[in-house]
N, CA, C and O atoms as a GROMACS GRO file, in nm:
protein
  464
    1MET      N    1  10.013   7.958  10.900
    1MET     CA    2  10.105   7.850  10.870
    1MET      C    3  10.233   7.869  10.950
    1MET      O    4  10.280   7.981  10.970
    2ALA      N    5  10.290   7.759  10.996
    2ALA     CA    6  10.408   7.766  11.081
    2ALA      C    7  10.532   7.795  10.998
    2ALA      O    8  10.541   7.762  10.880
    3ARG      N    9  10.628   7.858  11.064
    3ARG     CA   10  10.755   7.892  10.998
    3ARG      C   11  10.845   7.768  10.996
    3ARG      O   12  10.858   7.698  11.097
    4VAL      N   13  10.907   7.743  10.880
    4VAL     CA   14  10.998   7.629  10.867
    4VAL      C   15  11.140   7.685  10.849
    4VAL      O   16  11.166   7.762  10.757
    5LYS      N   17  11.229   7.646  10.939
    5LYS     CA   18  11.364   7.701  10.937
    5LYS      C   19  11.464   7.616  10.858
    5LYS      O   20  11.565   7.669  10.812
    6GLY      N   21  11.440   7.491  10.842
    6GLY     CA   22  11.532   7.408  10.765
    6GLY      C   23  11.612   7.313  10.850
    6GLY      O   24  11.655   7.208  10.801
    7GLY      N   25  11.635   7.346  10.974
    7GLY     CA   26  11.702   7.256  11.068
    7GLY      C   27  11.840   7.211  11.022
    7GLY      O   28  11.918   7.292  10.971
    8PRO      N   29  11.870   7.084  11.041
    8PRO     CA   30  12.004   7.033  11.009
    8PRO      C   31  12.040   7.049  10.862
    8PRO      O   32  12.156   7.075  10.830
    9GLN      N   33  11.943   7.034  10.773
    9GLN     CA   34  11.972   7.047  10.630
    9GLN      C   35  12.015   7.190  10.596
    9GLN      O   36  12.107   7.210  10.516
   10GLY      N   37  11.948   7.287  10.656
   10GLY     CA   38  11.987   7.426  10.632
   10GLY      C   39  12.126   7.454  10.686
   10GLY      O   40  12.204   7.525  10.623
   11HIS      N   41  12.156   7.398  10.801
   11HIS     CA   42  12.289   7.416  10.859
   11HIS      C   43  12.396   7.357  10.767
   11HIS      O   44  12.500   7.419  10.745
   12LEU      N   45  12.369   7.239  10.713
   12LEU     CA   46  12.465   7.175  10.622
   12LEU      C   47  12.483   7.257  10.494
   12LEU      O   48  12.594   7.270  10.442
   13ARG      N   49  12.372   7.311  10.445
   13ARG     CA   50  12.378   7.392  10.323
   13ARG      C   51  12.462   7.518  10.347
   13ARG      O   52  12.544   7.555  10.264
   14HIS      N   53  12.441   7.582  10.462
   14HIS     CA   54  12.520   7.700  10.497
   14HIS      C   55  12.667   7.664  10.512
   14HIS      O   56  12.755   7.736  10.464
   15LYS      N   57  12.693   7.552  10.578
   15LYS     CA   58  12.830   7.508  10.603
   15LYS      C   59  12.904   7.481  10.472
   15LYS      O   60  13.023   7.511  10.460
   16LYS      N   61  12.833   7.422  10.375
   16LYS     CA   62  12.893   7.392  10.245
   16LYS      C   63  12.937   7.521  10.175
   16LYS      O   64  13.047   7.528  10.120
   17ILE      N   65  12.852   7.622  10.178
   17ILE     CA   66  12.885   7.750  10.115
   17ILE      C   67  13.001   7.816  10.189
   17ILE      O   68  13.093   7.869  10.126
   18LEU      N   69  12.998   7.814  10.322
   18LEU     CA   70  13.104   7.877  10.400
   18LEU      C   71  13.238   7.806  10.380
   18LEU      O   72  13.343   7.870  10.380
   19ASN      N   73  13.235   7.674  10.362
   19ASN     CA   74  13.359   7.602  10.331
   19ASN      C   75  13.412   7.640  10.195
   19ASN      O   76  13.533   7.652  10.176
   20TYR      N   77  13.322   7.661  10.100
   20TYR     CA   78  13.364   7.698   9.966
   20TYR      C   79  13.433   7.833   9.964
   20TYR      O   80  13.529   7.854   9.889
   21THR      N   81  13.384   7.927  10.046
   21THR     CA   82  13.437   8.064  10.045
   21THR      C   83  13.541   8.085  10.154
   21THR      O   84  13.559   8.197  10.201
   22LYS      N   85  13.609   7.980  10.195
   22LYS     CA   86  13.704   7.987  10.306
   22LYS      C   87  13.816   8.088  10.283
   22LYS      O   88  13.858   8.154  10.378
   23GLY      N   89  13.865   8.103  10.163
   23GLY     CA   90  13.978   8.192  10.138
   23GLY      C   91  13.940   8.337  10.114
   23GLY      O   92  14.027   8.420  10.091
   24GLN      N   93  13.812   8.368  10.121
   24GLN     CA   94  13.767   8.505  10.094
   24GLN      C   95  13.802   8.598  10.210
   24GLN      O   96  13.829   8.553  10.321
   25ARG      N   97  13.801   8.728  10.182
   25ARG     CA   98  13.834   8.828  10.283
   25ARG      C   99  13.709   8.879  10.352
   25ARG      O  100  13.597   8.865  10.302
   26MET      N  101  13.730   8.938  10.468
   26MET     CA  102  13.628   9.007  10.547
   26MET      C  103  13.510   8.915  10.578
   26MET      O  104  13.528   8.800  10.617
   27SER      N  105  13.389   8.968  10.560
   27SER     CA  106  13.272   8.891  10.601
   27SER      C  107  13.231   8.787  10.496
   27SER      O  108  13.136   8.711  10.518
   28ARG      N  109  13.302   8.783  10.384
   28ARG     CA  110  13.263   8.691  10.277
   28ARG      C  111  13.291   8.545  10.313
   28ARG      O  112  13.239   8.455  10.247
   29HIS      N  113  13.370   8.521  10.415
   29HIS     CA  114  13.393   8.383  10.459
   29HIS      C  115  13.330   8.356  10.596
   29HIS      O  116  13.342   8.246  10.650
   30LEU      N  117  13.264   8.459  10.654
   30LEU     CA  118  13.207   8.443  10.787
   30LEU      C  119  13.054   8.440  10.786
   30LEU      O  120  12.994   8.358  10.855
   31LEU      N  121  12.993   8.528  10.708
   31LEU     CA  122  12.848   8.542  10.708
   31LEU      C  123  12.789   8.470  10.588
   31LEU      O  124  12.836   8.486  10.475
   32PHE      N  125  12.684   8.392  10.612
   32PHE     CA  126  12.629   8.310  10.504
   32PHE      C  127  12.582   8.392  10.386
   32PHE      O  128  12.612   8.359  10.271
   33ARG      N  129  12.510   8.500  10.413
   33ARG     CA  130  12.454   8.576  10.302
   33ARG      C  131  12.564   8.636  10.215
   33ARG      O  132  12.558   8.629  10.092
   34ARG      N  133  12.665   8.695  10.278
   34ARG     CA  134  12.778   8.751  10.202
   34ARG      C  135  12.856   8.640  10.132
   34ARG      O  136  12.901   8.657  10.019
   35ALA      N  137  12.872   8.528  10.200
   35ALA     CA  138  12.945   8.414  10.141
   35ALA      C  139  12.869   8.361  10.020
   35ALA      O  140  12.930   8.326   9.919
   36ASN      N  141  12.738   8.355  10.029
   36ASN     CA  142  12.656   8.304   9.919
   36ASN      C  143  12.668   8.397   9.798
   36ASN      O  144  12.677   8.350   9.684
   37GLU      N  145  12.667   8.528   9.823
   37GLU     CA  146  12.685   8.624   9.714
   37GLU      C  147  12.821   8.603   9.647
   37GLU      O  148  12.832   8.602   9.524
   38ALA      N  149  12.924   8.587   9.728
   38ALA     CA  150  13.060   8.568   9.675
   38ALA      C  151  13.068   8.438   9.596
   38ALA      O  152  13.131   8.432   9.490
   39TYR      N  153  13.004   8.334   9.647
   39TYR     CA  154  13.003   8.203   9.581
   39TYR      C  155  12.935   8.211   9.445
   39TYR      O  156  12.987   8.162   9.345
   40LEU      N  157  12.817   8.273   9.442
   40LEU     CA  158  12.743   8.284   9.315
   40LEU      C  159  12.822   8.366   9.213
   40LEU      O  160  12.827   8.332   9.095
   41LYS      N  161  12.884   8.474   9.259
   41LYS     CA  162  12.961   8.559   9.169
   41LYS      C  163  13.083   8.482   9.116
   41LYS      O  164  13.116   8.492   8.998
   42SER      N  165  13.149   8.406   9.203
   42SER     CA  166  13.268   8.333   9.159
   42SER      C  167  13.231   8.225   9.059
   42SER      O  168  13.306   8.201   8.964
   43MET      N  169  13.116   8.161   9.078
   43MET     CA  170  13.071   8.060   8.981
   43MET      C  171  13.041   8.124   8.847
   43MET      O  172  13.071   8.068   8.741
   44TRP      N  173  12.981   8.242   8.851
   44TRP     CA  174  12.949   8.314   8.728
   44TRP      C  175  13.076   8.354   8.655
   44TRP      O  176  13.087   8.337   8.534
   45TYR      N  177  13.175   8.407   8.731
   45TYR     CA  178  13.303   8.445   8.671
   45TYR      C  179  13.374   8.325   8.611
   45TYR      O  180  13.427   8.333   8.501
   46SER      N  181  13.375   8.213   8.684
   46SER     CA  182  13.451   8.097   8.635
   46SER      C  183  13.390   8.042   8.506
   46SER      O  184  13.464   8.005   8.415
   47SER      N  185  13.258   8.037   8.497
   47SER     CA  186  13.197   7.986   8.374
   47SER      C  187  13.220   8.083   8.258
   47SER      O  188  13.242   8.040   8.145
   48ARG      N  189  13.214   8.214   8.286
   48ARG     CA  190  13.239   8.313   8.181
   48ARG      C  191  13.384   8.306   8.135
   48ARG      O  192  13.413   8.310   8.015
   49ASP      N  193  13.476   8.294   8.230
   49ASP     CA  194  13.617   8.301   8.197
   49ASP      C  195  13.669   8.174   8.132
   49ASP      O  196  13.776   8.177   8.071
   50ARG      N  197  13.597   8.064   8.143
   50ARG     CA  198  13.636   7.946   8.066
   50ARG      C  199  13.620   7.973   7.917
   50ARG      O  200  13.703   7.931   7.837
   51ARG      N  201  13.514   8.045   7.881
   51ARG     CA  202  13.495   8.083   7.740
   51ARG      C  203  13.599   8.186   7.698
   51ARG      O  204  13.651   8.180   7.586
   52VAL      N  205  13.629   8.281   7.786
   52VAL     CA  206  13.727   8.385   7.754
   52VAL      C  207  13.866   8.324   7.735
   52VAL      O  208  13.942   8.368   7.650
   53ARG      N  209  13.899   8.220   7.816
   53ARG     CA  210  14.029   8.155   7.804
   53ARG      C  211  14.044   8.093   7.666
   53ARG      O  212  14.150   8.105   7.604
   54ARG      N  213  13.939   8.028   7.616
   54ARG     CA  214  13.944   7.969   7.482
   54ARG      C  215  13.966   8.077   7.377
   54ARG      O  216  14.042   8.059   7.282
   55ARG      N  217  13.900   8.189   7.395
   55ARG     CA  218  13.914   8.302   7.303
   55ARG      C  219  14.058   8.353   7.303
   55ARG      O  220  14.117   8.376   7.197
   56ASP      N  221  14.114   8.370   7.422
   56ASP     CA  222  14.251   8.420   7.435
   56ASP      C  223  14.351   8.323   7.376
   56ASP      O  224  14.447   8.365   7.311
   57LEU      N  225  14.331   8.194   7.399
   57LEU     CA  226  14.424   8.094   7.345
   57LEU      C  227  14.420   8.094   7.193
   57LEU      O  228  14.524   8.083   7.129
   58ARG      N  229  14.302   8.107   7.136
   58ARG     CA  230  14.292   8.111   6.989
   58ARG      C  231  14.367   8.233   6.934
   58ARG      O  232  14.435   8.224   6.832
   59LYS      N  233  14.355   8.347   7.002
   59LYS     CA  234  14.429   8.468   6.961
   59LYS      C  235  14.580   8.443   6.966
   59LYS      O  236  14.653   8.482   6.875
   60LEU      N  237  14.625   8.377   7.073
   60LEU     CA  238  14.766   8.348   7.089
   60LEU      C  239  14.816   8.256   6.977
   60LEU      O  240  14.922   8.278   6.919
   61TRP      N  241  14.737   8.151   6.947
   61TRP     CA  242  14.776   8.058   6.841
   61TRP      C  243  14.789   8.130   6.708
   61TRP      O  244  14.886   8.110   6.634
   62ILE      N  245  14.692   8.215   6.678
   62ILE     CA  246  14.693   8.287   6.551
   62ILE      C  247  14.813   8.379   6.543
   62ILE      O  248  14.877   8.390   6.438
   63THR      N  249  14.846   8.446   6.653
   63THR     CA  250  14.963   8.534   6.656
   63THR      C  251  15.091   8.456   6.631
   63THR      O  252  15.176   8.500   6.553
   64ARG      N  253  15.104   8.340   6.695
   64ARG     CA  254  15.224   8.258   6.676
   64ARG      C  255  15.235   8.206   6.533
   64ARG      O  256  15.343   8.206   6.474
   65ILE      N  257  15.122   8.163   6.478
   65ILE     CA  258  15.123   8.112   6.340
   65ILE      C  259  15.161   8.224   6.244
   65ILE      O  260  15.239   8.203   6.151
   66ASN      N  261  15.107   8.342   6.267
   66ASN     CA  262  15.136   8.456   6.179
   66ASN      C  263  15.284   8.492   6.184
   66ASN      O  264  15.346   8.518   6.080
   67ALA      N  265  15.342   8.492   6.305
   67ALA     CA  266  15.484   8.526   6.318
   67ALA      C  267  15.570   8.422   6.244
   67ALA      O  268  15.664   8.458   6.173
   68ALA      N  269  15.538   8.294   6.262
   68ALA     CA  270  15.615   8.189   6.196
   68ALA      C  271  15.593   8.191   6.045
   68ALA      O  272  15.686   8.166   5.968
   69ALA      N  273  15.471   8.221   6.003
   69ALA     CA  274  15.442   8.227   5.860
   69ALA      C  275  15.519   8.340   5.793
   69ALA      O  276  15.569   8.325   5.682
   70ARG      N  277  15.529   8.453   5.861
   70ARG     CA  278  15.605   8.566   5.805
   70ARG      C  279  15.753   8.534   5.792
   70ARG      O  280  15.821   8.582   5.701
   71LEU      N  281  15.804   8.451   5.886
   71LEU     CA  282  15.943   8.407   5.874
   71LEU      C  283  15.962   8.317   5.751
   71LEU      O  284  16.072   8.306   5.698
   72ASN      N  285  15.853   8.254   5.707
   72ASN     CA  286  15.858   8.166   5.591
   72ASN      C  287  15.805   8.233   5.465
   72ASN      O  288  15.776   8.165   5.366
   73GLY      N  289  15.792   8.363   5.466
   73GLY     CA  290  15.759   8.439   5.346
   73GLY      C  291  15.613   8.444   5.308
   73GLY      O  292  15.582   8.466   5.191
   74THR      N  293  15.524   8.426   5.402
   74THR     CA  294  15.381   8.438   5.374
   74THR      C  295  15.314   8.503   5.495
   74THR      O  296  15.380   8.539   5.592
   75THR      N  297  15.182   8.517   5.489
   75THR     CA  298  15.109   8.571   5.603
   75THR      C  299  15.012   8.466   5.655
   75THR      O  300  14.992   8.361   5.593
   76TYR      N  301  14.953   8.496   5.768
   76TYR     CA  302  14.861   8.401   5.831
   76TYR      C  303  14.743   8.370   5.738
   76TYR      O  304  14.708   8.254   5.717
   77SER      N  305  14.681   8.475   5.684
   77SER     CA  306  14.561   8.453   5.604
   77SER      C  307  14.592   8.376   5.476
   77SER      O  308  14.516   8.289   5.436
   78ARG      N  309  14.704   8.408   5.413
   78ARG     CA  310  14.743   8.334   5.293
   78ARG      C  311  14.773   8.189   5.326
   78ARG      O  312  14.737   8.098   5.250
   79LEU      N  313  14.840   8.167   5.439
   79LEU     CA  314  14.873   8.030   5.480
   79LEU      C  315  14.748   7.948   5.506
   79LEU      O  316  14.738   7.834   5.461
   80VAL      N  317  14.652   8.004   5.579
   80VAL     CA  318  14.529   7.931   5.610
   80VAL      C  319  14.452   7.902   5.483
   80VAL      O  320  14.396   7.793   5.466
   81GLY      N  321  14.447   7.999   5.392
   81GLY     CA  322  14.381   7.977   5.264
   81GLY      C  323  14.448   7.867   5.184
   81GLY      O  324  14.381   7.782   5.126
   82ALA      N  325  14.582   7.867   5.182
   82ALA     CA  326  14.657   7.764   5.109
   82ALA      C  327  14.639   7.627   5.172
   82ALA      O  328  14.630   7.527   5.101
   83LEU      N  329  14.634   7.622   5.305
   83LEU     CA  330  14.612   7.494   5.374
   83LEU      C  331  14.476   7.436   5.338
   83LEU      O  332  14.462   7.315   5.317
   84LYS      N  333  14.375   7.521   5.332
   84LYS     CA  334  14.241   7.474   5.296
   84LYS      C  335  14.238   7.426   5.151
   84LYS      O  336  14.177   7.324   5.119
   85LYS      N  337  14.304   7.502   5.065
   85LYS     CA  338  14.308   7.467   4.923
   85LYS      C  339  14.380   7.334   4.902
   85LYS      O  340  14.339   7.253   4.819
   86ALA      N  341  14.488   7.313   4.977
   86ALA     CA  342  14.566   7.189   4.966
   86ALA      C  343  14.504   7.075   5.047
   86ALA      O  344  14.558   6.965   5.051
   87SER      N  345  14.389   7.103   5.111
   87SER     CA  346  14.317   7.010   5.199
   87SER      C  347  14.410   6.946   5.303
   87SER      O  348  14.407   6.825   5.325
   88ILE      N  349  14.490   7.031   5.365
   88ILE     CA  350  14.572   6.990   5.480
   88ILE      C  351  14.493   7.028   5.604
   88ILE      O  352  14.485   7.146   5.639
   89ASN      N  353  14.436   6.930   5.670
   89ASN     CA  354  14.352   6.956   5.787
   89ASN      C  355  14.436   6.950   5.914
   89ASN      O  356  14.459   6.842   5.970
   90ILE      N  357  14.480   7.065   5.958
   90ILE     CA  358  14.555   7.075   6.084
   90ILE      C  359  14.502   7.197   6.158
   90ILE      O  360  14.493   7.306   6.101
   91ASN      N  361  14.468   7.178   6.283
   91ASN     CA  362  14.404   7.289   6.355
   91ASN      C  363  14.507   7.391   6.401
   91ASN      O  364  14.628   7.366   6.398
   92ARG      N  365  14.458   7.506   6.444
   92ARG     CA  366  14.545   7.618   6.479
   92ARG      C  367  14.632   7.586   6.600
   92ARG      O  368  14.746   7.630   6.608
   93LYS      N  369  14.578   7.510   6.694
   93LYS     CA  370  14.655   7.474   6.813
   93LYS      C  371  14.779   7.394   6.774
   93LYS      O  372  14.889   7.423   6.821
   94MET      N  373  14.761   7.294   6.689
   94MET     CA  374  14.874   7.210   6.648
   94MET      C  375  14.972   7.288   6.559
   94MET      O  376  15.093   7.270   6.568
   95LEU      N  377  14.916   7.374   6.475
   95LEU     CA  378  15.000   7.456   6.387
   95LEU      C  379  15.087   7.551   6.469
   95LEU      O  380  15.205   7.568   6.440
   96ALA      N  381  15.029   7.613   6.571
   96ALA     CA  382  15.104   7.703   6.658
   96ALA      C  383  15.210   7.626   6.736
   96ALA      O  384  15.321   7.676   6.757
   97ASP      N  385  15.177   7.505   6.778
   97ASP     CA  386  15.272   7.421   6.851
   97ASP      C  387  15.391   7.385   6.761
   97ASP      O  388  15.506   7.389   6.804
   98LEU      N  389  15.361   7.351   6.636
   98LEU     CA  390  15.468   7.324   6.540
   98LEU      C  391  15.555   7.447   6.518
   98LEU      O  392  15.678   7.437   6.511
   99ALA      N  393  15.491   7.562   6.506
   99ALA     CA  394  15.565   7.686   6.481
   99ALA      C  395  15.664   7.716   6.594
   99ALA      O  396  15.773   7.766   6.569
  100VAL      N  397  15.624   7.685   6.717
  100VAL     CA  398  15.710   7.716   6.832
  100VAL      C  399  15.814   7.606   6.855
  100VAL      O  400  15.932   7.636   6.874
  101ARG      N  401  15.770   7.480   6.854
  101ARG     CA  402  15.859   7.370   6.894
  101ARG      C  403  15.944   7.314   6.781
  101ARG      O  404  16.055   7.268   6.803
  102ASP      N  405  15.890   7.317   6.658
  102ASP     CA  406  15.961   7.253   6.547
  102ASP      C  407  15.949   7.338   6.420
  102ASP      O  408  15.869   7.305   6.332
  103PRO      N  409  16.026   7.445   6.409
  103PRO     CA  410  16.014   7.536   6.295
  103PRO      C  411  16.042   7.470   6.159
  103PRO      O  412  15.987   7.513   6.058
  104GLN      N  413  16.128   7.367   6.156
  104GLN     CA  414  16.158   7.301   6.029
  104GLN      C  415  16.034   7.230   5.974
  104GLN      O  416  16.004   7.239   5.855
  105VAL      N  417  15.963   7.161   6.061
  105VAL     CA  418  15.841   7.092   6.018
  105VAL      C  419  15.735   7.194   5.976
  105VAL      O  420  15.663   7.173   5.879
  106PHE      N  421  15.727   7.305   6.050
  106PHE     CA  422  15.633   7.410   6.013
  106PHE      C  423  15.666   7.464   5.874
  106PHE      O  424  15.576   7.488   5.793
  107ALA      N  425  15.794   7.483   5.846
  107ALA     CA  426  15.837   7.530   5.714
  107ALA      C  427  15.797   7.430   5.606
  107ALA      O  428  15.758   7.470   5.496
  108GLU      N  429  15.807   7.300   5.635
  108GLU     CA  430  15.765   7.197   5.540
  108GLU      C  431  15.614   7.206   5.514
  108GLU      O  432  15.569   7.192   5.400
  109VAL      N  433  15.538   7.228   5.620
  109VAL     CA  434  15.391   7.240   5.604
  109VAL      C  435  15.359   7.360   5.517
  109VAL      O  436  15.272   7.353   5.430
  110VAL      N  437  15.429   7.471   5.540
  110VAL     CA  438  15.407   7.592   5.459
  110VAL      C  439  15.442   7.563   5.314
  110VAL      O  440  15.369   7.604   5.223
  111LYS      N  441  15.552   7.491   5.291
  111LYS     CA  442  15.594   7.460   5.154
  111LYS      C  443  15.491   7.370   5.086
  111LYS      O  444  15.458   7.392   4.970
  112GLN      N  445  15.442   7.269   5.158
  112GLN     CA  446  15.340   7.178   5.102
  112GLN      C  447  15.213   7.255   5.066
  112GLN      O  448  15.153   7.232   4.962
  113ALA      N  449  15.173   7.347   5.155
  113ALA     CA  450  15.051   7.424   5.130
  113ALA      C  451  15.068   7.516   5.010
  113ALA      O  452  14.975   7.531   4.930
  114SER      N  453  15.184   7.578   4.997
  114SER     CA  454  15.203   7.676   4.891
  114SER      C  455  15.228   7.612   4.753
  114SER      O  456  15.221   7.681   4.652
  115GLN      N  457  15.256   7.482   4.749
  115GLN     CA  458  15.280   7.417   4.621
  115GLN      C  459  15.153   7.399   4.539
  115GLN      O  460  15.159   7.393   4.416
  116THR      N  461  15.040   7.391   4.607
  116THR     CA  462  14.915   7.370   4.531
  116THR      C  463  14.847   7.499   4.496
  116THR      O  464  14.741   7.497   4.432
   0.00000   0.00000   0.00000
């Protein structure tokens, strides 16, 4: 059977990968095989780190809520329990934003939660 090299389509495929890895160092932006390895690894890292970013942001929100809750005389876990009991549905992102940007409103939310 004859060997098939790919012709123009293969050239375009190589060019696409090499364009993607333009900012890489050494042979990772010059040689297709090294560039392809770098490209695959970077795609793997980016998809993994999107999940890690969400994890890190949730940790940050919880830390901010806990700090603000302690200023209002409670702890994070007690506050979240009280919010659930009072059926105040506000997510951690918004709660952390309130704690940082508008402490008076956060204090009101804490007071509302602790009344029930």
